[in-house]
C-alpha positions as CSV (number, residue, x, y, z in Angstrom):
1,M,-0.3,0.1,-0.4
2,A,3.6,2.4,1.4
3,A,4.2,1.8,-2.4
4,T,0.9,2.4,-4.4
5,A,0.6,5.8,-1.7
6,T,4.5,7.0,-2.9
7,A,3.3,6.0,-6.6
8,A,0.3,7.5,-7.2
9,T,1.4,10.4,-5.2
10,A,5.5,10.8,-7.6
11,I,3.2,10.8,-10.4
12,T,0.6,13.3,-9.7
13,R,3.6,15.7,-8.9
14,L,4.9,14.4,-12.9
15,V,1.8,15.5,-14.4
16,V,1.2,18.6,-12.6
17,T,4.5,20.0,-12.5
18,V,3.8,19.3,-17.3
19,V,0.9,20.7,-16.8
20,A,2.1,23.3,-14.7
21,C,4.8,24.0,-17.6
22,V,2.0,25.1,-20.0
23,L,0.1,26.8,-18.1
24,L,2.8,29.4,-17.2
25,L,2.9,30.6,-20.6
26,K,-1.2,30.9,-20.9
27,V,-2.1,32.3,-17.1
28,T,-0.3,34.7,-14.7
29,R,1.3,33.6,-11.9
30,R,-0.5,35.2,-8.9
31,A,-3.1,33.3,-10.7
32,L,-1.9,29.9,-10.5
33,V,-0.2,30.3,-6.8
34,L,-4.0,31.8,-5.7
35,V,-5.0,28.6,-7.5
36,S,-2.4,26.1,-5.9
37,G,-3.2,28.0,-2.4
38,A,-6.7,27.6,-2.2
39,G,-6.9,24.2,-3.3
40,T,-4.0,22.6,-1.2
41,A,-6.3,25.2,1.6
42,A,-9.2,23.5,0.7
43,A,-8.0,19.7,0.2
44,T,-6.1,19.4,3.2
45,L,-9.4,20.8,5.4
46,A,-11.0,18.4,4.0
47,L,-8.8,15.5,4.7
48,A,-9.2,16.9,8.6
49,V,-12.4,16.3,9.0
50,L,-12.6,13.5,6.9
51,L,-9.5,11.9,9.5
52,S,-11.7,13.4,11.8
53,F,-15.0,11.2,11.6
54,E,-14.2,7.5,12.0
55,Q,-14.1,5.9,8.4
56,Q,-14.0,2.1,5.9
57,S,-12.7,3.8,3.5
58,V,-9.1,4.5,2.1
59,L,-10.0,5.9,-1.0
60,L,-11.3,9.1,-0.7
61,P,-8.5,9.9,2.1
62,L,-5.8,9.5,-0.6
63,G,-7.6,11.2,-3.2
64,L,-7.6,14.2,-0.9
65,I,-4.3,13.0,-0.4
66,L,-3.7,13.6,-4.1
67,V,-5.5,16.8,-5.1
68,Y,-3.7,18.1,-1.9
69,V,-0.5,17.1,-3.6
70,A,-1.2,18.0,-7.7
71,F,-2.4,22.3,-6.0
72,N,0.2,21.9,-4.2
73,T,2.1,21.1,-7.1
74,L,0.9,23.6,-9.2
75,G,2.0,26.7,-7.2
76,F,3.2,26.4,-4.2
77,F,6.1,23.6,-4.9
78,L,6.4,25.2,-8.1
79,L,7.0,29.5,-8.5
80,P,9.1,30.0,-5.9
81,G,12.2,28.4,-8.2
82,L,11.0,31.1,-10.8
83,M,9.5,33.3,-9.3
84,I,13.6,34.0,-7.0
85,G,14.9,34.9,-10.8
86,E,12.4,37.3,-11.4
87,L,11.6,39.2,-7.4
88,L,15.3,40.0,-6.4
89,P,17.3,42.2,-7.5
90,T,20.2,41.3,-9.6
91,K,23.2,41.9,-7.8
92,V,22.1,39.9,-4.8
93,R,20.1,36.9,-7.3
94,G,22.2,34.5,-7.5
95,L,23.7,34.3,-3.5
96,C,20.6,35.0,-1.7
97,G,18.4,32.3,-3.9
98,G,21.0,30.4,-2.6
99,Y,20.4,31.1,1.1
100,I,16.5,30.8,0.6
101,F,16.9,27.0,-1.0
102,C,19.3,26.5,1.4
103,L,16.7,27.9,4.4
104,F,14.0,26.2,3.0
105,N,15.4,22.6,2.9
106,V,16.1,23.3,6.9
107,I,12.6,24.0,7.5
108,L,11.6,21.3,5.3
109,F,13.4,19.1,7.1
110,G,12.9,20.1,10.3
111,F,9.5,19.9,10.0
112,T,10.2,16.4,8.7
113,K,11.8,15.2,11.9
114,L,8.4,17.0,13.9
115,F,6.1,14.4,12.4
116,P,6.0,11.9,14.5
117,V,5.5,14.5,17.5
118,M,3.4,16.7,16.4
119,N,1.5,13.3,15.2
120,Q,2.0,12.2,18.5
121,S,1.2,15.6,20.4
122,I,-2.0,17.0,17.4
123,G,-3.5,13.6,15.8
124,M,-3.1,13.3,12.0
125,P,-6.6,15.4,11.5
126,G,-4.6,17.9,14.2
127,M,-1.6,18.1,10.9
128,F,-3.4,18.4,8.0
129,G,-6.2,21.3,9.7
130,L,-2.4,22.7,10.8
131,F,-2.1,22.4,6.9
132,G,-4.7,23.3,6.2
133,V,-4.9,27.0,7.9
134,S,-1.2,27.6,6.5
135,A,-1.7,27.1,3.7
136,A,-4.8,29.9,4.1
137,I,-3.0,32.1,5.4
138,A,-0.3,32.0,3.0
139,T,-2.6,32.7,-0.1
140,L,-4.1,35.4,1.5
141,I,-1.1,37.0,2.5
142,L,0.4,35.8,-1.4
143,F,-3.0,37.7,-2.4
144,L,-2.0,41.3,-0.6
145,M,1.6,41.3,-1.7
146,L,3.2,39.2,-4.1
147,P,3.0,41.5,-7.2
148,E,2.5,40.0,-10.8
149,T,5.5,39.6,-12.6
150,K,4.1,38.2,-16.1
151,G,5.7,39.4,-18.8
152,K,7.7,42.3,-16.8
153,S,11.6,43.3,-17.3
154,L,13.1,42.9,-14.2
155,I,13.9,46.6,-14.5
156,Q,10.1,47.0,-14.0
157,I,9.9,44.2,-10.7
158,E,12.8,46.2,-9.6
159,Q,11.1,49.5,-9.6
160,Y,8.0,48.5,-8.1
161,Y,9.5,47.2,-4.3
162,Q,11.1,51.0,-5.0
163,K,8.0,52.4,-3.7
164,P,6.4,52.4,-0.2
165,N,3.1,50.6,-0.9
166,I,4.1,47.3,-0.4
167,L,0.3,45.4,-0.6
168,W,0.1,44.4,-4.1
169,V,-3.4,44.5,-3.7
170,T,-3.6,48.6,-2.9
171,R,-1.2,49.7,-6.0
172,N,-2.1,51.3,-9.3
173,K,-1.9,48.2,-12.0
174,T,-2.6,50.6,-14.9
175,A,0.5,51.5,-17.0
176,E,0.7,54.9,-16.7
177,G,1.8,53.5,-13.0
178,Q,3.9,51.8,-13.8
179,S,3.7,49.2,-10.7
180,V,3.5,44.9,-11.2
């Protein structure tokens, strides 16, 4: 059963990665990350609720896990690597990009090591509830702050960050305002 779940997860990630590569040519990065966040939050919160009840079927939780993996891969997993090259200033892009991915992997390692402790203290429904709430908060923060970078030059993106207003949703998005 574990081998089947691992294979299904890997295949889902592969298929969604290919789909995301095509979608990146057609839709905005903001749209992709917001759909990813909303889908990740919905799948994990649904899984938390489902696991709170005694159920006989394994198929529905497995299906929700695959939905979670698909939505997570669509934006949360793929876009940070792509957007580091767009969001960081040219002078620090290489160094800071490396530090960001190093920090990401250290945090990922830490959560992997904390999993048994967290599972024992709050249980599997609590874990997925925590993941769902975290994904919802991340999606809200990204909605408020993440600029759209598709079709923008690196100079336009750097100019965006030189303005004092950090909230994307309150920026002037017209061509006249030169907002990203």
